[in-house]
Backbone and ligand atoms as CSV (ligand in chain L), in Angstrom:
chain,resi,resn,atom,element,x,y,z
A,1,MET,N,N,75.622,105.189,103.436
A,1,MET,CA,C,75.718,106.369,104.304
A,1,MET,C,C,77.173,106.503,104.771
A,2,LEU,N,N,77.847,107.593,104.366
A,2,LEU,CA,C,79.254,107.813,104.746
A,2,LEU,C,C,79.320,108.213,106.202
A,3,ILE,N,N,80.174,107.565,107.009
A,3,ILE,CA,C,80.300,107.944,108.428
A,3,ILE,C,C,81.313,109.077,108.534
A,4,GLU,N,N,80.904,110.193,109.162
A,4,GLU,CA,C,81.789,111.345,109.334
A,4,GLU,C,C,82.879,111.002,110.346
A,5,ASN,N,N,84.137,111.227,109.997
A,5,ASN,CA,C,85.240,110.981,110.934
A,5,ASN,C,C,85.203,112.061,112.010
A,6,PRO,N,N,84.985,111.689,113.295
A,6,PRO,CA,C,84.878,112.701,114.367
A,6,PRO,C,C,86.085,113.635,114.395
A,7,LEU,N,N,87.253,113.164,113.906
A,7,LEU,CA,C,88.455,114.008,113.883
A,7,LEU,C,C,88.227,115.245,113.024
A,8,ASN,N,N,87.380,115.084,111.963
A,8,ASN,CA,C,87.163,116.198,111.022
A,8,ASN,C,C,86.043,117.108,111.471
A,9,SER,N,N,85.350,116.738,112.542
A,9,SER,CA,C,84.230,117.605,112.953
A,9,SER,C,C,84.658,118.549,114.084
A,10,SER,N,N,85.850,118.360,114.626
A,10,SER,CA,C,86.316,119.296,115.668
A,10,SER,C,C,87.637,119.920,115.229
A,11,GLU,N,N,87.725,121.235,115.360
A,11,GLU,CA,C,88.946,121.955,114.928
A,11,GLU,C,C,90.142,121.618,115.797
A,12,LEU,N,N,89.871,121.237,117.033
A,12,LEU,CA,C,90.976,121.027,117.984
A,12,LEU,C,C,91.560,119.614,117.916
A,13,ALA,N,N,90.761,118.650,117.410
A,13,ALA,CA,C,91.172,117.244,117.477
A,13,ALA,C,C,92.529,117.014,116.798
A,14,PHE,N,N,92.703,117.518,115.567
A,14,PHE,CA,C,93.940,117.250,114.826
A,14,PHE,C,C,95.165,117.839,115.535
A,15,PRO,N,N,95.137,119.157,115.914
A,15,PRO,CA,C,96.337,119.696,116.605
A,15,PRO,C,C,96.621,118.999,117.938
A,16,ILE,N,N,95.569,118.607,118.677
A,16,ILE,CA,C,95.808,117.903,119.951
A,16,ILE,C,C,96.473,116.553,119.661
A,17,LEU,N,N,95.990,115.859,118.623
A,17,LEU,CA,C,96.601,114.576,118.247
A,17,LEU,C,C,98.052,114.759,117.820
A,18,GLU,N,N,98.310,115.852,117.086
A,18,GLU,CA,C,99.706,116.093,116.658
A,18,GLU,C,C,100.597,116.336,117.867
A,19,CYS,N,N,100.025,116.948,118.933
A,19,CYS,CA,C,100.814,117.147,120.156
A,19,CYS,C,C,101.222,115.786,120.731
A,20,PHE,N,N,100.250,114.862,120.803
A,20,PHE,CA,C,100.573,113.518,121.298
A,20,PHE,C,C,101.614,112.862,120.388
A,21,HIS,N,N,101.475,113.135,119.071
A,21,HIS,CA,C,102.399,112.544,118.102
A,21,HIS,C,C,103.825,113.027,118.350
A,22,ILE,N,N,103.956,114.314,118.603
A,22,ILE,CA,C,105.282,114.893,118.844
A,22,ILE,C,C,105.850,114.389,120.180
A,23,VAL,N,N,105.011,114.315,121.212
A,23,VAL,CA,C,105.470,113.790,122.511
A,23,VAL,C,C,105.939,112.345,122.333
A,24,GLY,N,N,105.157,111.571,121.573
A,24,GLY,CA,C,105.504,110.170,121.326
A,24,GLY,C,C,106.855,110.041,120.628
A,25,PHE,N,N,107.113,110.928,119.679
A,25,PHE,CA,C,108.401,110.778,118.978
A,25,PHE,C,C,109.545,111.267,119.825
A,26,ALA,N,N,109.292,112.246,120.698
A,26,ALA,CA,C,110.354,112.685,121.615
A,26,ALA,C,C,110.753,111.531,122.535
A,27,ILE,N,N,109.751,110.801,123.052
A,27,ILE,CA,C,110.045,109.695,123.974
A,27,ILE,C,C,110.679,108.522,123.217
A,28,SER,N,N,110.084,108.132,122.069
A,28,SER,CA,C,110.568,106.929,121.368
A,28,SER,C,C,111.929,107.171,120.728
A,29,VAL,N,N,111.979,108.146,119.812
A,29,VAL,CA,C,113.241,108.403,119.121
A,29,VAL,C,C,114.273,108.961,120.107
A,30,GLY,N,N,113.806,109.753,121.078
A,30,GLY,CA,C,114.719,110.316,122.085
A,30,GLY,C,C,115.461,109.236,122.868
A,31,THR,N,N,114.738,108.190,123.298
A,31,THR,CA,C,115.408,107.141,124.086
A,31,THR,C,C,116.290,106.254,123.196
A,32,ILE,N,N,115.874,106.056,121.945
A,32,ILE,CA,C,116.737,105.282,121.028
A,32,ILE,C,C,118.053,106.035,120.805
A,33,TRP,N,N,117.957,107.365,120.633
A,33,TRP,CA,C,119.165,108.157,120.407
A,33,TRP,C,C,120.046,108.266,121.648
A,34,LEU,N,N,119.460,108.182,122.832
A,34,LEU,CA,C,120.288,108.160,124.055
A,34,LEU,C,C,121.262,106.977,123.982
A,35,VAL,N,N,120.719,105.813,123.576
A,35,VAL,CA,C,121.558,104.609,123.458
A,35,VAL,C,C,122.563,104.778,122.307
A,36,ASP,N,N,122.114,105.389,121.206
A,36,ASP,CA,C,123.024,105.590,120.068
A,36,ASP,C,C,124.186,106.517,120.442
A,37,PHE,N,N,123.878,107.607,121.164
A,37,PHE,CA,C,124.957,108.508,121.586
A,37,PHE,C,C,125.937,107.766,122.501
A,38,ARG,N,N,125.399,106.894,123.353
A,38,ARG,CA,C,126.270,106.099,124.251
A,38,ARG,C,C,127.168,105.179,123.427
A,39,LEU,N,N,126.601,104.584,122.348
A,39,LEU,CA,C,127.413,103.722,121.469
A,39,LEU,C,C,128.519,104.533,120.774
A,40,LEU,N,N,128.216,105.822,120.520
A,40,LEU,CA,C,129.204,106.685,119.857
A,40,LEU,C,C,130.219,107.255,120.850
A,41,GLY,N,N,130.022,106.908,122.124
A,41,GLY,CA,C,131.020,107.299,123.128
A,41,GLY,C,C,130.745,108.641,123.800
A,42,PHE,N,N,129.515,109.141,123.704
A,42,PHE,CA,C,129.206,110.332,124.501
A,42,PHE,C,C,127.815,110.220,125.096
A,43,GLY,N,N,127.485,111.137,125.965
A,43,GLY,CA,C,126.184,111.086,126.651
A,43,GLY,C,C,126.313,110.417,128.002
A,44,MET,N,N,125.473,109.439,128.302
A,44,MET,CA,C,125.413,108.838,129.646
A,44,MET,C,C,126.489,107.768,129.803
A,45,LEU,N,N,127.733,108.206,130.060
A,45,LEU,CA,C,128.898,107.296,130.030
A,45,LEU,C,C,129.003,106.420,131.270
A,46,ARG,N,N,128.233,106.750,132.327
A,46,ARG,CA,C,128.336,105.928,133.545
A,46,ARG,C,C,127.589,104.597,133.379
A,47,GLU,N,N,126.776,104.511,132.347
A,47,GLU,CA,C,126.040,103.250,132.118
A,47,GLU,C,C,126.531,102.596,130.828
A,48,SER,N,N,126.533,101.280,130.793
A,48,SER,CA,C,126.903,100.585,129.553
A,48,SER,C,C,125.734,100.693,128.573
A,49,PRO,N,N,125.993,100.554,127.265
A,49,PRO,CA,C,124.876,100.629,126.301
A,49,PRO,C,C,123.761,99.625,126.624
A,50,SER,N,N,124.131,98.410,127.040
A,50,SER,CA,C,123.093,97.396,127.296
A,50,SER,C,C,122.257,97.786,128.519
A,51,GLN,N,N,122.911,98.349,129.559
A,51,GLN,CA,C,122.158,98.767,130.743
A,51,GLN,C,C,121.202,99.910,130.390
A,52,LEU,N,N,121.693,100.862,129.570
A,52,LEU,CA,C,120.868,102.008,129.150
A,52,LEU,C,C,119.668,101.520,128.319
A,53,ALA,N,N,119.934,100.570,127.433
A,53,ALA,CA,C,118.847,100.031,126.602
A,53,ALA,C,C,117.812,99.316,127.466
A,54,LYS,N,N,118.295,98.615,128.505
A,54,LYS,CA,C,117.365,97.920,129.420
A,54,LYS,C,C,116.506,98.965,130.162
A,55,ASP,N,N,117.159,100.034,130.652
A,55,ASP,CA,C,116.428,101.049,131.436
A,55,ASP,C,C,115.411,101.818,130.596
A,56,THR,N,N,115.666,101.929,129.273
A,56,THR,CA,C,114.762,102.735,128.426
A,56,THR,C,C,113.814,101.878,127.588
A,57,PHE,N,N,113.920,100.525,127.702
A,57,PHE,CA,C,113.157,99.619,126.835
A,57,PHE,C,C,111.664,99.967,126.797
A,58,PHE,N,N,111.021,100.090,127.973
A,58,PHE,CA,C,109.561,100.304,127.981
A,58,PHE,C,C,109.197,101.734,127.577
A,59,TRP,N,N,110.121,102.704,127.814
A,59,TRP,CA,C,109.851,104.078,127.346
A,59,TRP,C,C,109.820,104.102,125.825
A,60,THR,N,N,110.843,103.423,125.212
A,60,THR,CA,C,110.888,103.372,123.740
A,60,THR,C,C,109.637,102.692,123.190
A,61,LEU,N,N,109.303,101.543,123.753
A,61,LEU,CA,C,108.132,100.780,123.280
A,61,LEU,C,C,106.856,101.608,123.456
A,62,GLY,N,N,106.699,102.214,124.634
A,62,GLY,CA,C,105.510,103.045,124.896
A,62,GLY,C,C,105.427,104.215,123.917
A,63,GLY,N,N,106.580,104.862,123.668
A,63,GLY,CA,C,106.604,105.984,122.728
A,63,GLY,C,C,106.231,105.547,121.322
A,64,LEU,N,N,106.738,104.381,120.901
A,64,LEU,CA,C,106.434,103.889,119.549
A,64,LEU,C,C,104.955,103.517,119.425
A,65,ILE,N,N,104.387,102.939,120.493
A,65,ILE,CA,C,102.955,102.603,120.456
A,65,ILE,C,C,102.126,103.886,120.362
A,66,LEU,N,N,102.527,104.924,121.120
A,66,LEU,CA,C,101.840,106.216,121.047
A,66,LEU,C,C,101.942,106.798,119.633
A,67,MET,N,N,103.137,106.631,118.982
A,67,MET,CA,C,103.318,107.119,117.608
A,67,MET,C,C,102.384,106.403,116.648
A,68,LEU,N,N,102.300,105.103,116.842
A,68,LEU,CA,C,101.473,104.315,115.916
A,68,LEU,C,C,100.005,104.709,116.045
A,69,PHE,N,N,99.521,104.793,117.284
A,69,PHE,CA,C,98.094,105.125,117.472
A,69,PHE,C,C,97.798,106.560,117.044
A,70,SER,N,N,98.610,107.508,117.487
A,70,SER,CA,C,98.321,108.908,117.123
A,70,SER,C,C,98.514,109.088,115.612
A,71,GLY,N,N,99.517,108.393,115.046
A,71,GLY,CA,C,99.750,108.493,113.602
A,71,GLY,C,C,98.593,107.925,112.798
A,72,LEU,N,N,98.090,106.761,113.210
A,72,LEU,CA,C,96.955,106.155,112.492
A,72,LEU,C,C,95.717,107.040,112.596
A,73,MET,N,N,95.540,107.682,113.748
A,73,MET,CA,C,94.375,108.573,113.889
A,73,MET,C,C,94.552,109.818,113.009
A,74,LEU,N,N,95.770,110.378,112.989
A,74,LEU,CA,C,96.024,111.520,112.088
A,74,LEU,C,C,95.760,111.081,110.643
A,75,PHE,N,N,96.249,109.907,110.301
A,75,PHE,CA,C,96.087,109.360,108.947
A,75,PHE,C,C,94.605,109.207,108.593
A,76,SER,N,N,93.807,108.776,109.592
A,76,SER,CA,C,92.377,108.518,109.325
A,76,SER,C,C,91.615,109.807,109.003
A,77,SER,N,N,92.217,110.961,109.307
A,77,SER,CA,C,91.512,112.228,109.019
A,77,SER,C,C,91.487,112.530,107.516
A,78,GLY,N,N,92.327,111.845,106.742
A,78,GLY,CA,C,92.312,112.056,105.282
A,78,GLY,C,C,93.210,111.050,104.587
A,79,PRO,N,N,92.872,109.752,104.637
A,79,PRO,CA,C,93.774,108.706,104.113
A,79,PRO,C,C,94.214,108.970,102.673
A,80,GLU,N,N,93.278,109.393,101.829
A,80,GLU,CA,C,93.626,109.549,100.408
A,80,GLU,C,C,94.639,110.685,100.233
A,81,ASP,N,N,94.655,111.660,101.144
A,81,ASP,CA,C,95.654,112.731,101.041
A,81,ASP,C,C,97.029,112.228,101.442
A,82,TYR,N,N,97.041,111.247,102.350
A,82,TYR,CA,C,98.334,110.801,102.889
A,82,TYR,C,C,98.968,109.684,102.054
A,83,TYR,N,N,98.234,108.664,101.688
A,83,TYR,CA,C,98.950,107.563,101.029
A,83,TYR,C,C,99.406,107.956,99.622
A,84,LEU,N,N,98.843,109.042,99.062
A,84,LEU,CA,C,99.350,109.529,97.771
A,84,LEU,C,C,100.450,110.571,97.974
A,85,ASN,N,N,100.777,110.835,99.231
A,85,ASN,CA,C,101.783,111.847,99.539
A,85,ASN,C,C,103.151,111.171,99.648
A,86,TYR,N,N,104.077,111.542,98.752
A,86,TYR,CA,C,105.372,110.852,98.705
A,86,TYR,C,C,106.112,110.964,100.026
A,87,ALA,N,N,105.972,112.117,100.699
A,87,ALA,CA,C,106.675,112.277,101.981
A,87,ALA,C,C,106.128,111.275,102.994
A,88,PHE,N,N,104.824,111.041,102.986
A,88,PHE,CA,C,104.221,110.071,103.914
A,88,PHE,C,C,104.708,108.660,103.581
A,89,ASP,N,N,104.699,108.310,102.287
A,89,ASP,CA,C,105.154,106.967,101.884
A,89,ASP,C,C,106.619,106.759,102.244
A,90,PHE,N,N,107.426,107.763,101.983
A,90,PHE,CA,C,108.859,107.738,102.315
A,90,PHE,C,C,109.010,107.527,103.829
A,91,LYS,N,N,108.208,108.249,104.596
A,91,LYS,CA,C,108.294,108.166,106.070
A,91,LYS,C,C,107.908,106.775,106.562
A,92,MET,N,N,106.842,106.201,105.957
A,92,MET,CA,C,106.412,104.860,106.391
A,92,MET,C,C,107.480,103.817,106.058
A,93,LEU,N,N,108.145,103.973,104.903
A,93,LEU,CA,C,109.225,103.047,104.529
A,93,LEU,C,C,110.316,103.078,105.593
A,94,PHE,N,N,110.712,104.294,106.028
A,94,PHE,CA,C,111.789,104.394,107.012
A,94,PHE,C,C,111.299,104.092,108.425
A,95,PHE,N,N,110.008,104.287,108.683
A,95,PHE,CA,C,109.457,103.914,109.997
A,95,PHE,C,C,109.544,102.398,110.177
A,96,VAL,N,N,109.085,101.655,109.169
A,96,VAL,CA,C,109.131,100.176,109.251
A,96,VAL,C,C,110.588,99.699,109.299
A,97,SER,N,N,111.465,100.315,108.478
A,97,SER,CA,C,112.886,99.920,108.499
A,97,SER,C,C,113.491,100.212,109.869
A,98,GLY,N,N,113.122,101.355,110.449
A,98,GLY,CA,C,113.650,101.733,111.763
A,98,GLY,C,C,113.228,100.742,112.844
A,99,ILE,N,N,111.957,100.337,112.814
A,99,ILE,CA,C,111.454,99.371,113.808
A,99,ILE,C,C,112.200,98.048,113.668
A,100,ILE,N,N,112.297,97.523,112.422
A,100,ILE,CA,C,112.977,96.231,112.208
A,100,ILE,C,C,114.442,96.328,112.650
A,101,PHE,N,N,115.122,97.415,112.234
A,101,PHE,CA,C,116.542,97.579,112.577
A,101,PHE,C,C,116.718,97.668,114.099
A,102,ASN,N,N,115.812,98.416,114.760
A,102,ASN,CA,C,115.951,98.651,116.207
A,102,ASN,C,C,115.832,97.367,117.010
A,103,TYR,N,N,114.917,96.472,116.571
A,103,TYR,CA,C,114.685,95.260,117.373
A,103,TYR,C,C,115.462,94.044,116.844
A,104,THR,N,N,116.360,94.263,115.846
A,104,THR,CA,C,117.222,93.143,115.405
A,104,THR,C,C,118.695,93.531,115.555
A,105,VAL,N,N,119.303,94.095,114.498
A,105,VAL,CA,C,120.740,94.433,114.498
A,105,VAL,C,C,121.108,95.341,115.679
A,106,HIS,N,N,120.313,96.408,115.869
A,106,HIS,CA,C,120.621,97.395,116.918
A,106,HIS,C,C,120.602,96.724,118.297
A,107,ARG,N,N,119.552,95.931,118.558
A,107,ARG,CA,C,119.398,95.289,119.874
A,107,ARG,C,C,120.563,94.333,120.142
A,108,ARG,N,N,120.926,93.511,119.108
A,108,ARG,CA,C,122.027,92.547,119.286
A,108,ARG,C,C,123.348,93.297,119.546
A,109,THR,N,N,123.570,94.378,118.796
A,109,THR,CA,C,124.820,95.132,118.950
A,109,THR,C,C,124.905,95.747,120.347
A,110,VAL,N,N,123.808,96.334,120.795
A,110,VAL,CA,C,123.782,96.979,122.119
A,110,VAL,C,C,124.027,95.943,123.214
A,111,GLN,N,N,123.381,94.775,123.082
A,111,GLN,CA,C,123.512,93.757,124.136
A,111,GLN,C,C,124.933,93.192,124.191
A,112,SER,N,N,125.691,93.260,123.083
A,112,SER,CA,C,127.054,92.693,123.078
A,112,SER,C,C,128.012,93.575,123.876
A,113,ASP,N,N,127.671,94.835,124.090
A,113,ASP,CA,C,128.555,95.756,124.832
A,113,ASP,C,C,130.002,95.684,124.360
A,114,ALA,N,N,130.187,95.390,123.048
A,114,ALA,CA,C,131.563,95.279,122.527
A,114,ALA,C,C,132.258,96.638,122.664
A,115,PRO,N,N,133.457,96.705,123.298
A,115,PRO,CA,C,134.129,98.000,123.503
A,115,PRO,C,C,134.357,98.721,122.172
A,116,GLY,N,N,133.856,99.964,122.073
A,116,GLY,CA,C,134.064,100.759,120.859
A,116,GLY,C,C,133.219,100.264,119.699
A,117,GLY,N,N,132.482,99.158,119.932
A,117,GLY,CA,C,131.679,98.589,118.851
A,117,GLY,C,C,130.373,99.361,118.695
A,118,GLY,N,N,129.731,99.176,117.599
A,118,GLY,CA,C,128.396,99.726,117.429
A,118,GLY,C,C,128.336,101.133,116.878
A,119,LYS,N,N,129.473,101.750,116.542
A,119,LYS,CA,C,129.421,103.130,116.032
A,119,LYS,C,C,128.655,103.182,114.714
A,120,LEU,N,N,128.906,102.222,113.823
A,120,LEU,CA,C,128.213,102.209,112.527
A,120,LEU,C,C,126.716,101.981,112.746
A,121,VAL,N,N,126.405,101.046,113.633
A,121,VAL,CA,C,124.996,100.753,113.935
A,121,VAL,C,C,124.306,101.996,114.506
A,122,ALA,N,N,124.989,102.717,115.367
A,122,ALA,CA,C,124.427,103.941,115.956
A,122,ALA,C,C,124.169,104.986,114.864
A,123,CYS,N,N,125.117,105.136,113.927
A,123,CYS,CA,C,124.947,106.121,112.846
A,123,CYS,C,C,123.766,105.740,111.947
A,124,ILE,N,N,123.625,104.447,111.630
A,124,ILE,CA,C,122.496,104.001,110.788
A,124,ILE,C,C,121.176,104.282,111.522
A,125,SER,N,N,121.139,103.992,112.816
A,125,SER,CA,C,119.924,104.217,113.610
A,125,SER,C,C,119.551,105.701,113.637
A,126,ILE,N,N,120.551,106.559,113.910
A,126,ILE,CA,C,120.273,108.004,113.941
A,126,ILE,C,C,119.783,108.466,112.567
A,127,GLY,N,N,120.414,107.939,111.501
A,127,GLY,CA,C,120.002,108.302,110.136
A,127,GLY,C,C,118.574,107.871,109.824
A,128,LEU,N,N,118.232,106.627,110.163
A,128,LEU,CA,C,116.891,106.107,109.845
A,128,LEU,C,C,115.796,106.934,110.522
A,129,TRP,N,N,115.958,107.201,111.836
A,129,TRP,CA,C,114.910,107.932,112.548
A,129,TRP,C,C,114.873,109.406,112.134
A,130,SER,N,N,116.043,109.957,111.714
A,130,SER,CA,C,116.029,111.346,111.194
A,130,SER,C,C,115.180,111.408,109.933
A,131,LEU,N,N,115.303,110.380,109.073
A,131,LEU,CA,C,114.527,110.361,107.821
A,131,LEU,C,C,113.030,110.231,108.112
A,132,VAL,N,N,112.664,109.505,109.191
A,132,VAL,CA,C,111.246,109.403,109.566
A,132,VAL,C,C,110.732,110.793,109.956
A,133,ILE,N,N,111.532,111.512,110.756
A,133,ILE,CA,C,111.122,112.849,111.215
A,133,ILE,C,C,111.010,113.810,110.034
A,134,PHE,N,N,112.038,113.793,109.148
A,134,PHE,CA,C,111.990,114.685,107.967
A,134,PHE,C,C,110.750,114.369,107.134
A,135,GLY,N,N,110.481,113.068,106.937
A,135,GLY,CA,C,109.289,112.670,106.171
A,135,GLY,C,C,108.034,113.228,106.822
A,136,GLY,N,N,107.964,113.139,108.178
A,136,GLY,CA,C,106.794,113.635,108.895
A,136,GLY,C,C,106.601,115.130,108.687
A,137,ILE,N,N,107.686,115.877,108.774
A,137,ILE,CA,C,107.586,117.342,108.632
A,137,ILE,C,C,107.208,117.716,107.206
A,138,PHE,N,N,107.755,116.986,106.223
A,138,PHE,CA,C,107.479,117.354,104.828
A,138,PHE,C,C,106.101,116.911,104.345
A,139,ILE,N,N,105.390,116.067,105.118
A,139,ILE,CA,C,104.028,115.672,104.715
A,139,ILE,C,C,103.192,116.926,104.458
A,140,GLY,N,N,103.290,117.878,105.362
A,140,GLY,CA,C,102.470,119.090,105.258
A,140,GLY,C,C,102.918,120.029,104.144
A,141,PHE,N,N,104.116,119.809,103.592
A,141,PHE,CA,C,104.652,120.732,102.569
A,141,PHE,C,C,104.586,120.159,101.175
A,142,LEU,N,N,104.282,118.874,101.073
A,142,LEU,CA,C,104.254,118.235,99.741
A,142,LEU,C,C,102.851,117.726,99.463
A,143,ASN,N,N,102.356,117.879,98.249
A,143,ASN,CA,C,101.101,117.183,97.919
A,143,ASN,C,C,101.434,116.034,96.974
A,144,SER,N,N,100.435,115.279,96.592
A,144,SER,CA,C,100.690,114.002,95.918
A,144,SER,C,C,101.422,114.173,94.596
A,145,THR,N,N,101.443,115.362,94.018
A,145,THR,CA,C,102.170,115.519,92.741
A,145,THR,C,C,103.578,116.041,92.975
A,146,LEU,N,N,104.026,116.080,94.214
A,146,LEU,CA,C,105.411,116.415,94.583
A,146,LEU,C,C,105.789,117.848,94.353
A,147,ASP,N,N,104.903,118.763,93.814
A,147,ASP,CA,C,105.349,120.158,93.681
A,147,ASP,C,C,105.211,120.861,95.024
A,148,ILE,N,N,106.320,121.490,95.462
A,148,ILE,CA,C,106.356,122.176,96.758
A,148,ILE,C,C,105.548,123.472,96.618
A,149,HIS,N,N,104.465,123.659,97.402
A,149,HIS,CA,C,103.622,124.836,97.220
A,149,HIS,C,C,103.664,125.764,98.431
A,150,HIS,N,N,104.587,125.522,99.348
A,150,HIS,CA,C,104.631,126.430,100.504
A,150,HIS,C,C,105.814,127.372,100.417
A,151,ILE,N,N,106.892,126.956,99.715
A,151,ILE,CA,C,108.153,127.731,99.814
A,151,ILE,C,C,108.086,128.982,98.928
L,1,HEM,C1,C,108.549,107.136,115.433
L,1,HEM,C2,C,107.752,107.261,114.387
L,1,HEM,C3,C,107.238,108.589,113.893
L,1,HEM,C4,C,107.836,109.821,113.930
L,1,HEM,C5,C,109.198,110.196,114.479
L,1,HEM,C6,C,106.891,110.762,113.327
L,1,HEM,C7,C,107.136,112.123,113.188
L,1,HEM,C8,C,106.210,113.031,112.666
L,1,HEM,C9,C,106.458,114.463,112.541
L,1,HEM,C10,C,107.739,115.182,112.963
L,1,HEM,C11,C,105.331,115.000,112.012
L,1,HEM,C12,C,105.115,116.480,111.642
L,1,HEM,C13,C,104.381,117.172,112.688
L,1,HEM,C14,C,104.122,118.598,112.278
L,1,HEM,O1,O,104.440,119.035,111.199
L,1,HEM,O2,O,103.546,119.280,113.113
L,1,HEM,C15,C,104.385,113.921,111.791
L,1,HEM,C16,C,103.133,114.101,111.256
L,1,HEM,C17,C,102.337,113.051,110.890
L,1,HEM,N1,N,102.577,111.702,111.092
L,1,HEM,FE1,FE,104.141,110.896,112.040
L,1,HEM,N2,N,105.756,110.086,112.939
L,1,HEM,C18,C,105.929,108.753,113.253
L,1,HEM,C19,C,105.054,107.707,113.018
L,1,HEM,C20,C,103.888,107.846,112.299
L,1,HEM,C21,C,103.022,106.743,111.920
L,1,HEM,C22,C,103.266,105.276,112.274
L,1,HEM,C23,C,101.995,107.292,111.182
L,1,HEM,C24,C,100.808,106.634,110.521
L,1,HEM,C25,C,100.515,105.426,110.478
L,1,HEM,C26,C,102.220,108.737,111.136
L,1,HEM,C27,C,101.380,109.627,110.506
L,1,HEM,C28,C,101.540,111.006,110.538
L,1,HEM,C29,C,100.567,111.936,109.963
L,1,HEM,C30,C,99.283,111.566,109.229
L,1,HEM,C31,C,101.054,113.220,110.210
L,1,HEM,C32,C,100.353,114.571,109.897
L,1,HEM,C33,C,100.902,115.232,108.759
L,1,HEM,C34,C,100.212,116.555,108.489
L,1,HEM,O3,O,99.119,116.558,107.919
L,1,HEM,O4,O,100.793,117.576,108.838
L,1,HEM,N3,N,103.374,109.041,111.812
L,1,HEM,N4,N,104.950,112.733,112.190
């Protein structure tokens, strides 16, 4: 007996979940980029990168947890449509790379507060999370055979 996914029985469930997904990425990626802009020498200049990272640590973590849960629930609405979707696979590759980079190289660089240091690390971080976002947006525009059918 196949169990019906409650997400597929209500028209509102998916868009409401996507709202949480977007809020989660604004908080998670938004706070990571605040620190990256500080490393690049603009934005919140009254605080050091390490102080800014300390102040935003739980916001970033909370946002990423919200992304993971809302993302897994969105995924559960049609797993076979997503894991065969190159944009989704591409996004997951950069999501995992972004998480590892953020809590290793990025964290060590930020904590060192080296003057003028960290510009390359900030650019890599901004690039990685941009690719996650692009992957997320293109999920809806690409199907598993990669032919673009919306444009
Ligand atoms: C910080 C990490 C993440 C970011 C920045 C992100 C970003 C996005 C964006 C921008 C969209 C498109 C929303 C739209 O077109 O309305 C999206 C959709 C989606 N994301 Fe994520 N996402 C993240 C993590 C995840 C994770 C971890 C999963 C699954 C395990 C996931 C699964 C999905 C799914 C299934 C969709 C719906 C695609 C659709 O059918 O339109 N996301 N995400």
